[in-house]
N, C-alpha and C positions, 0 to 999 in steps of 0.2 A: 646645150650642151652635151649632156648624154648621148644621145639620139646619135648627133652624131660623129661622137666617137664609135658608140655602136656600128655605125654603118662601115666606119674605117677599118673596125676591128671583123668585118663581118663575113667567113668566110675560111678563115684562119683557126687551125687546130692546137691545141694544147695551150691555150692561151694563159698566162700568167700575167699577175701584176707584182712588176719588180722594183717599182716605187715609184715616187716622185719626187725627178732630182731639181734643179736649180732651174727652172724655164720650160719644162716640159715633162710629161708623163710617157713612162715607159713601161712596153708589155715584151714578155717574148711568146714566141706560137710556132708554129709550123707553115708554111706554104701550104698553101690549099692544092695544087700542081707538085710541085715537087715533094714536097714535104722535107725542104730542107729548113732549119733551124733557120727563122728570121728575128731580128729585132725592131721593133714598133715606138717612135717617138712622136708623140702629140701634143704640140702646143697648145696652150693653155688659151690662148685668145684670137680672136677672129683678127681677119686680116683687114677690115674695114672698106671705105668706099674712096679712098686716095688713089685715084688713076696712078699717079707715081709709081707708089707704091707695090699696086697690085703686077703693074707692066717686072719693077725689080723682082720681083716675088715670081713669077711667072716665068723669067730669063736665067733666076739662080736655081729654080727647081729642075727646068730643062737644063743646065749644065752641067748639073749636079748626076743628071742621072746621064748623062754622058762621060762623066770620069771611069776610065778603065785601064787601070794601072796594077802589075803587081804587089803592089805597095798601098792599096788604097781600098777597103773595104767595099766589097759590091752594093752599091746601089741599089735596090728593087723595085721601088716606088717614091716620089716625091711629088708633093702638089698639095692641093687641099680640099676637103670636104663641104661644100658649102661655106666656104670663107675660112677651115678651121686646119691650117696647116699641120702636116705630117712627114716623117721621114722614116720608109722601112728600110735596112738593110740586111745583110747575110750576117746573122752570127757566127762568132768565133767559137770554136770548141776547142780547139788543140792550142793552147798560145795561154802567154797570162800577160797581163795589163804591163806595163815599164816602172809605174807605182811601184808594184809588188815587188818590185826588185831593184831599188834606187840603193838599200843599205850594202847587197851585195857587193864583192871586190869586184870592179871592172878595168881588163888591161885596154889599154890606151886604143890597140887595133880593134877593139872589141867593141869599145865607145865610139869610133870614129864609124864604124860598119853599120850600128844602129842608127846615128844619125846621116850618115848619108841615105840610106834607105829611107829614111823620114825625108830627108830633103828632095828626091827626085820624085816622092809622092806631092811636095808640095809644087815644086816645077810645072808637074803635069797637069794639075788641080790650075795654076795660075794662066799656062795655057790656055786653059778651058774658061778662065774669065771668075773662075773661083779662089776665094782667100779663103784659108781656115778661121783664122779670128782668135780661137781661143785652144791652142796647142799647149798641151797639158802631157806629163805623163801618161796621168789614166787615158787619154786620147789616141796613145801609141801602144800597139800588142805586140810582144813579140811571140811568133811563133816556135813549135818546140824542134821545127827543122832550121832555126834563125831569123827567116823571112819574117822580115816587120813591115804590120799593117797599120796605118793611119785609120782614125776615125770621125765621124762626125765633122766632114766637110760641109761647109755651108749651114750647120745649125747654129752659128751664133748670130750669122747676118739675119737669120729668118727669124730668130728672137726679137733682135732689135728691128727690124719691122714689123714686127707686132706690139712695140713697146713694151715686151719684156725686160726688165732690168736683172739682171747676170753678176750676181756678189761674187766676183771675181776679183775686185781691188787688192784684195790682200794675196792675191797669188803672186809669190815669186817668179813662176812663170811669163809674168804679163809684161808685156811694152812700157814702159812711164806713160806714153802719150794714151795708151789704152787705159790705164789707169785712172787719167784725169779727163777722159770720157771722147776721146778721139776715136774714130773709128780707123777698123782694122787695114790693113794693107800689107805688101808683102814683106817690108820692112820691120814692119810687126812681127810677123812669122821668124822673120831671122832671127829677131833677139828671144823669141821663144822658145827657138830650136836650141839656139845658145847656150840658154840657160838650162836646159836640159843636159846639154852636154859637158857643161862646167858641175853638175851635179852628178853625173854619171864619172868623169872625172877625178873630180875635189871631192866628193859623197857630200856636197853642202850646196846650200845656193849660192846665184852669185853674192859676192861679199865687195862691198863698194866703203872705202875707206879716205876721207878729204876728197871725196867726186873721184876717187880712182877706182877701177877697177882690180882686183887683186887676181893673178895671173894663178888658174888651175895648179900651176908648178910650185906656188908656193904652200901647198897641200896634199901635192903628188910627184915627188923627185923625177917619175917617168915621164912626165908631160912636157916635150919638147917647146923650144924656144916659137920654133912655127906654131906650134899648136895654141900656144899662149898667147900669141900675135892673133891669128883667127879669133880667138874666144874673146878679147879684148875688145876688136873690133865688132865683132858680132853684137855685143853686147853696152855698146856706146848709148849713154842716154839722149842724146839727140838722132832722131832715125837719119838724118841726111850722112851722118859718120859713117853711117853701118852698110854691109853688100848691099848691094839695091834687090 
């Protein structure tokens, strides 16, 4: 396993182990040709010999490499080294994770703008056959110029393909069907996106009382009825009741 990791990292400059997150090991470094900073995420398990899993991984890797959108972090490489999967993306230097900005006051228009940019990234990915599956404020970066970038497309499905269990069941941004072990689809990402919007508008995770989602206007009088309706529908416990 260590030899395979070394082969993936070979040629990259200024390598630094950033840590072992849930389901992968992350390194930072510089591209050997452009010298631009990159983020290298390596999964801890081999793909195995199942031909269906191998085909899906190949298709997913190809689709992730084809993502080309101003709101998606550029993927430099995605694939495997003798069965060990990895994704190499451009590192982001001029921005901050949305997770670090949840406590600040958000105007309704500013929150809507962030979520709209994320939504456009998701739509582009869906058209390429890629579902995010693990959308949280940690995977959304707000740059200094206001542009929003979404990271880690395809990563959750890659981890699922190699049997890595990710402990996200307690996350308020994960759709109910995902918490119970269901697969990711566009409607699960819609839920996650709405949960992020709810946090920006109400400064708290979605609140459910007697099976009903409390509208964000309950906590923020600047939120309109129309915005309430959007958030409540997108957070419906039943995926069929959400936006498709």
